[in-house]
C-alpha positions as CSV (number, residue, x, y, z in Angstrom):
1,M,61.7,-41.9,-28.3
2,Y,62.8,-43.6,-31.6
3,N,66.2,-45.3,-31.4
4,N,67.9,-46.0,-34.7
5,E,70.2,-48.6,-33.4
6,N,67.7,-50.8,-31.5
7,Q,64.7,-50.0,-33.8
8,E,62.5,-49.7,-30.7
9,F,60.0,-47.2,-29.3
10,N,60.3,-45.8,-25.9
11,I,56.9,-44.6,-24.7
12,P,56.8,-42.8,-21.3
13,R,54.3,-44.3,-18.9
14,P,51.7,-42.0,-17.2
15,D,51.9,-41.3,-13.6
16,S,49.0,-43.3,-11.9
17,N,49.1,-40.9,-8.9
18,K,48.3,-38.0,-11.1
19,I,45.4,-39.8,-12.7
20,K,43.9,-40.7,-9.4
21,A,44.3,-37.1,-8.2
22,V,42.5,-35.8,-11.3
23,I,39.7,-38.3,-10.9
24,K,39.3,-37.5,-7.2
25,T,39.1,-33.8,-8.0
26,A,36.5,-34.2,-10.8
27,R,34.3,-36.7,-8.9
28,P,32.1,-34.1,-7.2
29,F,31.6,-32.2,-10.4
30,I,30.6,-35.4,-12.2
31,I,28.2,-36.4,-9.4
32,G,26.7,-33.0,-9.5
33,M,26.2,-33.1,-13.2
34,I,24.5,-36.5,-12.9
35,L,22.2,-35.2,-10.2
36,V,21.3,-32.1,-12.3
37,I,20.5,-34.3,-15.3
38,I,18.4,-36.6,-13.2
39,A,16.5,-33.6,-11.6
40,F,15.8,-32.0,-15.0
41,S,14.7,-35.4,-16.3
42,S,12.4,-36.0,-13.3
43,F,10.5,-32.8,-13.0
44,F,8.5,-31.1,-15.7
45,Q,6.0,-28.2,-16.0
46,V,2.5,-28.6,-17.5
47,E,0.9,-25.3,-18.7
48,P,-2.6,-24.3,-17.6
49,E,-4.2,-25.1,-21.0
50,E,-2.5,-28.5,-21.3
51,L,-2.6,-32.1,-19.9
52,G,0.4,-34.3,-19.4
53,V,0.2,-37.9,-20.7
54,I,3.0,-40.1,-19.3
55,T,4.2,-43.4,-20.8
56,R,6.6,-45.8,-19.3
57,F,8.7,-47.6,-21.9
58,G,6.1,-46.6,-24.5
59,K,3.0,-47.8,-22.5
60,Y,0.4,-45.4,-21.2
61,T,0.5,-45.1,-17.4
62,R,-1.3,-41.9,-16.3
63,T,-2.4,-38.4,-17.1
64,V,-1.3,-35.4,-15.0
65,D,-2.9,-32.0,-14.5
66,P,-1.3,-28.6,-15.1
67,G,1.5,-27.6,-12.7
68,L,4.8,-29.0,-11.6
69,N,4.9,-32.9,-11.9
70,F,7.3,-35.7,-11.4
71,K,8.2,-38.7,-13.7
72,M,10.8,-41.4,-13.6
73,P,13.9,-40.3,-15.3
74,F,14.9,-42.1,-18.5
75,A,12.1,-44.6,-18.1
76,E,9.0,-42.4,-18.5
77,T,8.2,-39.9,-21.3
78,V,5.7,-37.1,-21.1
79,Y,3.5,-35.8,-23.9
80,K,1.9,-32.4,-23.4
81,V,-1.5,-32.1,-25.1
82,P,-3.2,-28.6,-25.4
83,V,-6.8,-29.6,-24.4
84,E,-8.0,-26.1,-23.7
85,R,-6.6,-24.5,-26.8
86,Q,-8.9,-24.0,-29.8
87,Q,-7.3,-25.1,-33.0
88,K,-8.4,-24.8,-36.6
89,L,-8.0,-26.5,-40.0
90,E,-8.3,-24.3,-43.1
91,F,-9.7,-25.6,-46.4
92,G,-9.4,-23.9,-49.7
93,F,-6.9,-21.3,-48.4
94,R,-4.0,-21.0,-46.0
95,T,-3.2,-18.1,-43.7
96,T,0.3,-16.9,-44.5
97,S,0.4,-14.1,-41.9
98,S,-2.0,-13.0,-39.2
99,G,-2.2,-9.8,-37.3
100,S,-4.6,-7.8,-35.2
101,R,-5.7,-5.7,-38.2
102,N,-4.7,-7.4,-41.4
103,S,-4.2,-11.0,-42.3
104,E,-2.8,-12.4,-45.5
105,F,-4.1,-15.5,-47.3
106,T,-3.1,-17.7,-50.2
107,K,-5.1,-20.2,-52.4
108,S,-2.1,-21.8,-54.0
109,N,-2.2,-25.6,-54.1
110,T,-5.7,-25.7,-52.4
111,Q,-8.0,-26.0,-55.4
112,D,-8.3,-29.8,-55.1
113,E,-9.9,-29.5,-51.6
114,S,-12.2,-26.5,-52.3
115,L,-13.6,-27.3,-55.7
116,M,-16.9,-29.3,-55.2
117,L,-19.8,-30.6,-57.2
118,T,-23.3,-29.5,-56.0
119,G,-26.5,-31.5,-56.2
120,D,-27.6,-29.8,-59.5
121,L,-24.3,-30.7,-61.2
122,N,-22.7,-27.2,-60.8
123,L,-19.3,-26.4,-59.5
124,A,-18.6,-24.3,-56.4
125,D,-15.4,-23.1,-54.8
126,V,-16.0,-23.6,-51.1
127,E,-13.6,-22.2,-48.4
128,W,-14.2,-23.2,-44.8
129,V,-12.6,-23.5,-41.4
130,V,-13.1,-26.3,-38.8
131,Q,-12.5,-25.1,-35.3
132,Y,-11.9,-27.9,-32.7
133,R,-10.5,-28.8,-29.3
134,I,-9.0,-31.9,-27.9
135,D,-11.3,-33.4,-25.4
136,S,-9.6,-36.8,-24.9
137,A,-5.8,-36.6,-24.7
138,Y,-5.5,-40.4,-24.6
139,N,-7.6,-41.0,-27.7
140,F,-5.8,-38.2,-29.6
141,L,-2.4,-39.7,-28.9
142,F,-2.9,-43.4,-29.1
143,K,-6.2,-44.3,-30.9
144,V,-5.2,-42.9,-34.4
145,R,-1.8,-42.7,-36.0
146,N,-2.2,-39.1,-37.3
147,P,-5.4,-37.6,-35.8
148,V,-4.9,-34.1,-37.4
149,R,-4.6,-35.6,-40.9
150,S,-7.5,-37.9,-40.2
151,L,-9.7,-35.0,-39.0
152,R,-8.8,-33.1,-42.2
153,D,-9.8,-36.0,-44.4
154,I,-13.1,-36.5,-42.4
155,S,-13.9,-32.8,-42.7
156,E,-13.3,-32.7,-46.5
157,A,-15.4,-35.8,-47.0
158,A,-18.3,-34.5,-44.9
159,M,-18.3,-31.1,-46.6
160,R,-18.4,-32.7,-50.0
161,Q,-21.3,-34.9,-49.0
162,V,-23.3,-32.0,-47.6
163,V,-22.6,-29.7,-50.6
164,G,-23.5,-32.6,-53.0
165,D,-27.0,-32.8,-51.5
166,R,-27.8,-29.2,-52.2
167,T,-28.2,-26.9,-55.2
168,V,-25.6,-24.3,-56.0
169,N,-27.9,-21.5,-55.1
170,E,-28.5,-22.9,-51.6
171,V,-24.7,-23.3,-51.1
172,L,-24.0,-19.7,-52.3
173,T,-26.9,-17.9,-50.6
174,V,-29.6,-18.9,-48.3
175,G,-28.4,-22.4,-47.3
176,R,-24.9,-21.5,-46.0
177,T,-25.8,-21.7,-42.4
178,E,-27.6,-25.0,-42.9
179,V,-24.5,-26.4,-44.8
180,A,-22.2,-25.4,-42.0
181,N,-24.4,-26.9,-39.3
182,S,-24.9,-30.1,-41.1
183,A,-21.2,-30.5,-41.8
184,Q,-20.4,-29.9,-38.1
185,V,-22.8,-32.6,-37.0
186,M,-21.4,-35.1,-39.5
187,I,-17.7,-34.3,-38.7
188,Q,-18.4,-34.8,-35.0
189,R,-20.2,-38.1,-35.6
190,L,-17.3,-39.4,-37.7
191,S,-14.7,-38.2,-35.2
192,N,-16.5,-40.1,-32.4
193,E,-16.7,-43.2,-34.5
194,Y,-12.9,-43.1,-35.2
195,S,-12.1,-42.1,-31.6
196,L,-10.1,-39.1,-32.6
197,G,-10.6,-37.5,-29.2
198,V,-11.7,-34.1,-30.6
199,K,-14.7,-31.9,-30.1
200,I,-15.8,-29.8,-33.1
201,D,-16.6,-26.2,-31.8
202,Q,-17.7,-24.7,-35.1
203,V,-17.6,-25.0,-38.9
204,V,-17.4,-21.6,-40.6
205,L,-17.9,-21.1,-44.4
206,Q,-15.4,-18.3,-45.1
207,D,-16.3,-17.8,-48.8
208,V,-18.3,-19.6,-51.4
209,N,-17.9,-18.6,-55.0
210,P,-18.3,-20.1,-58.5
211,P,-15.1,-21.2,-60.1
212,D,-13.1,-18.4,-61.8
213,P,-13.7,-19.7,-65.4
214,V,-17.5,-19.5,-65.0
215,K,-17.8,-16.6,-62.5
216,A,-18.8,-14.0,-65.1
217,A,-21.6,-16.2,-66.5
218,F,-22.7,-17.1,-63.1
219,N,-22.9,-13.4,-62.0
220,A,-24.9,-12.6,-65.1
221,V,-27.4,-15.4,-64.2
222,N,-27.6,-14.1,-60.6
223,Q,-28.2,-10.6,-61.8
224,A,-31.0,-11.8,-64.1
225,Q,-32.6,-13.7,-61.2
226,Q,-32.3,-10.6,-58.9
227,E,-34.0,-8.5,-61.6
228,R,-36.8,-11.1,-61.9
229,E,-37.3,-11.1,-58.2
230,T,-37.4,-7.3,-58.2
231,L,-40.1,-7.2,-60.9
232,I,-42.1,-9.8,-59.1
233,N,-41.9,-7.9,-55.8
234,E,-42.9,-4.7,-57.6
235,A,-45.9,-6.4,-59.2
236,K,-46.9,-7.9,-55.8
237,S,-46.6,-4.5,-54.2
238,E,-48.8,-2.9,-56.8
239,Y,-51.3,-5.8,-56.4
240,N,-51.3,-5.3,-52.7
241,K,-52.1,-1.6,-53.2
242,V,-54.9,-2.0,-55.8
243,I,-56.7,-5.2,-54.9
244,P,-57.2,-4.6,-51.1
245,K,-58.4,-1.1,-51.9
246,A,-60.9,-2.4,-54.5
247,K,-62.0,-5.1,-52.1
248,G,-62.5,-2.4,-49.4
249,Q,-64.6,-0.2,-51.7
250,A,-66.7,-3.2,-52.7
251,Q,-67.2,-4.2,-49.1
252,E,-68.2,-0.6,-48.3
253,T,-70.7,-0.5,-51.1
254,I,-72.2,-3.8,-50.0
255,Q,-72.5,-2.7,-46.4
256,K,-74.1,0.6,-47.5
257,A,-76.6,-1.3,-49.6
258,E,-77.3,-3.7,-46.8
259,G,-77.8,-0.8,-44.4
260,Y,-80.1,1.0,-46.8
261,A,-82.1,-2.2,-47.3
262,A,-82.4,-2.8,-43.6
263,E,-83.5,0.8,-43.0
264,R,-86.2,0.6,-45.7
265,V,-87.4,-2.8,-44.4
266,N,-87.5,-1.5,-40.8
267,N,-89.3,1.6,-41.8
268,A,-91.8,-0.3,-43.8
269,Q,-92.3,-2.8,-41.0
270,G,-92.7,0.2,-38.6
271,E,-95.3,1.8,-40.8
272,V,-97.2,-1.5,-41.2
273,A,-97.2,-2.0,-37.4
274,R,-98.4,1.6,-36.9
275,F,-101.1,1.2,-39.5
276,N,-102.2,-2.0,-37.9
277,D,-102.4,-0.4,-34.5
278,L,-104.2,2.5,-35.9
279,Y,-106.7,0.3,-37.7
280,T,-107.3,-1.7,-34.5
281,E,-108.2,1.5,-32.6
282,Y,-110.3,2.7,-35.5
283,V,-112.4,-0.4,-35.4
284,K,-113.0,0.1,-31.7
285,A,-114.1,3.7,-32.0
286,P,-114.3,5.1,-35.6
287,D,-115.5,8.6,-34.7
288,V,-112.9,9.2,-32.0
289,T,-110.1,7.8,-34.0
290,R,-111.2,9.8,-37.1
291,R,-111.2,13.0,-35.0
292,R,-107.9,12.2,-33.4
293,I,-106.3,11.6,-36.8
294,Y,-107.7,14.8,-38.1
295,L,-106.4,16.8,-35.1
296,E,-102.9,15.2,-35.3
297,T,-102.7,15.9,-39.0
298,M,-103.7,19.5,-38.5
299,K,-101.1,19.9,-35.7
300,E,-98.4,18.9,-38.2
301,V,-99.7,20.9,-41.2
302,L,-100.8,24.2,-39.7
303,P,-97.4,25.3,-38.3
304,K,-96.0,25.0,-41.8
305,L,-98.6,27.4,-43.4
306,G,-98.4,31.1,-43.4
307,N,-101.4,33.3,-42.7
308,K,-104.4,31.3,-41.9
309,I,-108.1,32.1,-42.4
310,I,-110.5,29.9,-40.6
311,T,-114.2,29.8,-41.6
312,D,-117.1,27.7,-40.5
313,S,-118.3,24.8,-42.5
314,K,-120.5,27.0,-44.7
315,G,-117.8,29.7,-45.1
316,N,-120.1,32.6,-44.1
317,N,-118.4,33.9,-41.0
318,V,-114.7,34.7,-41.0
319,L,-113.0,34.7,-37.7
320,P,-110.7,37.7,-37.2
321,L,-107.5,35.7,-36.6
322,L,-105.2,37.7,-38.8
323,Q,-104.7,40.5,-36.3
324,M,-104.2,37.9,-33.6
325,Q,-101.4,36.2,-35.6
326,M,-99.7,39.6,-36.2
327,E,-99.7,40.4,-32.5
328,K,-98.4,36.9,-31.7
329,Q,-95.5,37.3,-34.1
330,N,-94.6,40.8,-32.7
331,T,-94.7,39.4,-29.2
332,Q,-92.3,36.6,-30.2
333,K,-89.9,39.1,-31.8
334,E,-89.8,41.3,-28.7
335,N,-89.1,38.3,-26.5
């Protein structure tokens, strides 16, 4: 209390017994809180897709597997690294919202990383995605200061180099798969050199287009090229219809002529061989051969004639064969 006469302060002293009693009462609670804090600081859970990297006063000590693990409280720190989770980096666009059916994207502030110069000095707006996994938690945490930023820079540099070695038509159309594969190989090689501790799963070209200011002119050029290809294909189709047909007809005519020539030559050779054989026999026996030739010739000629009248050499006596021929014909009709 304040005393006006003595100008002094009278402060009441606390009761030491009460303080001791309060401390004694609160001691179990304080000890329990300390134990709880130590327990929560000592045990930690690592998820199935993660690895736990433990450092002691900032120095790496060990790596632990998924599950419940122990560390020294206050002295050790744990870093959980998602080594089994596939992650991605987007270039030329950003996903603003993703869903099972619809996703929304934006291209704001991404033109600098997607606009590239091709090998034929044309511009292309390239959008791509790099999908990767962490395969070395130690390298990912301690070898590079900012591994994700480094991977982004490496990916952009690799893609610019690959696109710069190809024409704009290759990048826009037939060479897209080759561009993606080449970029993946280069990004993985550079990541290994810098010890990023990542594995590149896939590089996907999302969309490749000419820049907006020249898109209309580029589309017109593409349309003209497509029309040219269409006309060339139509001409080739007509060529394939006419030329093979003409070649086939020419080949057929040649084969017919060759067959006719071979037939005539073979017939002539056969006639010559027959004549030579006949002459050989004639030389051996002229009378017999002459008579045989005569008889064979009559055998071929007589059946082709109609009514026949046979006389002797002088033509005096006529053999009555007409009635015999009539009877023979009637007999054949009856049979």
